[in-house]
N, C-alpha and C positions, 0 to 999 in steps of 0.2 A: 822265649820269644825275643826277636831282635827289636831294636829301637824303631826300625822302619815299620815293623808289623804293629807295634803299639800305637804308632802315630795314626794309623788308619782305623783302629778299633772304634774310637769314640765317634768319628764322623759316620762310620758304617752303621753303628747302633742308632744314631739319630736318623739317618736315612731310612732304616728299616722301620723305626717307630713312626715317622711321618707317613710312609707308604701304608703302613698298617692302619693308622687312624684314618687316612684318606679313603682307603678301600672300605672300611667299615661305614664311614659316612656315605659313600656312594651306594653301598648295599642298602642302607636304611632309606635313603632317598628313593631307591627303586622299589622298596617295600611300602612306600607311602608314609613313612614316619618323618616327622619334622626334626631336623638336626640343629636348626638355628634357634637359640633361646631368645626370648624377648629381651630387648636392650634395657628396658626398665623393669624392675621387679614389680610384681603386682602389689597394690596397696594392701597393707595388713587388714585382715578381717577383724572388725571390732568384736569384742567378747559379747556373748549374748546378754541381753538386759536381765536385770534381777527378776522381772516378772516372768520372762521366758524360762529362766533357770528354775523358778519356783512353780512353773506349770500354769501360770496365769497368762492368758492371752490378752493382748491389748488390741483395741479396735484398729482397723487399718486406717492409715493416714487419709486416704481418699476412698469413698465408698465405691464398690465395684460398679462399673457401668452396665446398665441393662441393655438388652437388644433394642428396646424402644429408644433409649438415649442415643444409641449408635445410629439408628435410622434417622432420628431428628437431626443429628450432626451431619449425616450424609446429605440430608435434604438442604440444610443451610449451606453446606459446601457446594452442592450442585447449583443452587440459586446464585451464589456468589460468583462462581466461575463460568456461569451461563452454560452449564452442561445439560443440554436438553434431555438426553437419554437418562441421566441421573435424576432429573426433576420428574420425568414421566414415571420412572420405576418407583421412586419414593411415593409419588402421589397414588400410584396403584396400590402400594402396600398400605398407605394410610386409609384408602377407601375400602380395602378388604377388612381392616380392623378398626373401623370408625370409633367404636366405643372406647377402645384403648387409647386412641390418639386425640380425640376431640378436645379434651381439657388441656392437654399439652400444647396443641396447636393454637388454641385460643390464647393461652398465656404467651406463646411465641409471637402471635400477631399483635398482642398488646405491648409486650415488653422488649422485643428485640430492637437493638439500636440501629439496625440496617433497614432502611426504607424498602429496599427491594425484597428482602426476606419477609417483611410484614405484608407487603402487597401480594406476593405469591401465596403466602399462607392464607390470607383472606380469600383468595380465589379458590384454593383447594377446599376450604371449609364450606364455601357456598355450593360446591358440587357434591357434598356429602348427601347420602340418602336421607339422613336425619341431621340437617345442619344445626349449628348452635342457635340459641334464641335470637329473635329479632333484635333484642336490646344490644346484643354483641355488635351487630352490623351498624346499628345506630351509633354506638360509641366509636366505631371506626370512622365515622364521618368527621370526627375531630382530629384525625391524623394529619400531621403536617405534610405528608407526602401525597401528591395528587393521585398516584396510581392506587394507593391504599383506599383513598376516598372513592375512586372510580369503581374499584371492585366491590366496595360496600354498597354503592349505589346500584350496581348490577344485581347484587343479592337482594336488595330491598325492592327492586322492581319486580322480582320474582316472588319474594316472600313477605314483603311489607304489608302491614295492616294499618288501620286507622291510628294505632299507637305510634307509628313512625311519621305521620303526616306533618306534625309541627317541625321536627328536625329537617325533614325533606324540604319543606317550604323555606326554611331558613337558608339551607344550602342553595336552593334555587334562586334566592334573591341576593346572597352575599358571598358565594364562593368566588375566589379570585380567578378561577379558571372558567372561562365561558362555556366550554364543552361540558364541564361538570354541572354547571347551572342548568343546562338543557337536560342532562341526564336526570338530575334531581326532580325537575318538573315532570318528566315522563314517569319516574318512579312514584311520585306523589299521585299522579293521575291513575296509575295502576293500583295503588293502595286504596284510593277512593272507590274504585270499581269493585273491590272485593267485599 
């Protein structure tokens, strides 16, 4: 082979190699395979814990959420973002399964930090076929948020007995919201009539 022939062998081999690799990559792409590897390597997987190696299972870090927990969370989210359809759907689900949700909703109405959530929850509870005890609604009269108190007064107007008269009369005389004072007087009158 002449010197001129040798001079072209190396560039020709490189060109053939590049064309071959390119055509394989093109074929893989057409087949749906990914040809580009991630730029960062995956983090190493830690070795299994001693308990796992020994067959001892450890409890999960967070308990699995139940469907009831998820529905309560959807309720809270719907109330927060003023999603009317979400509120209505959640309320319908609560009312279909009152026994399962009554205690959770009572806790939510007492303990949730958001006044809007507390007020809406009290409203749902008063519409249950078997609402919580009268004492629950009486305790809601102490809520800082006027709409929670308003919903409690509405419930007590429908459900209140002589047991709620003293708190109703106190609200009728001292609530800072005039409208609620009138509602409390009306609820006390209804409770006396029972």
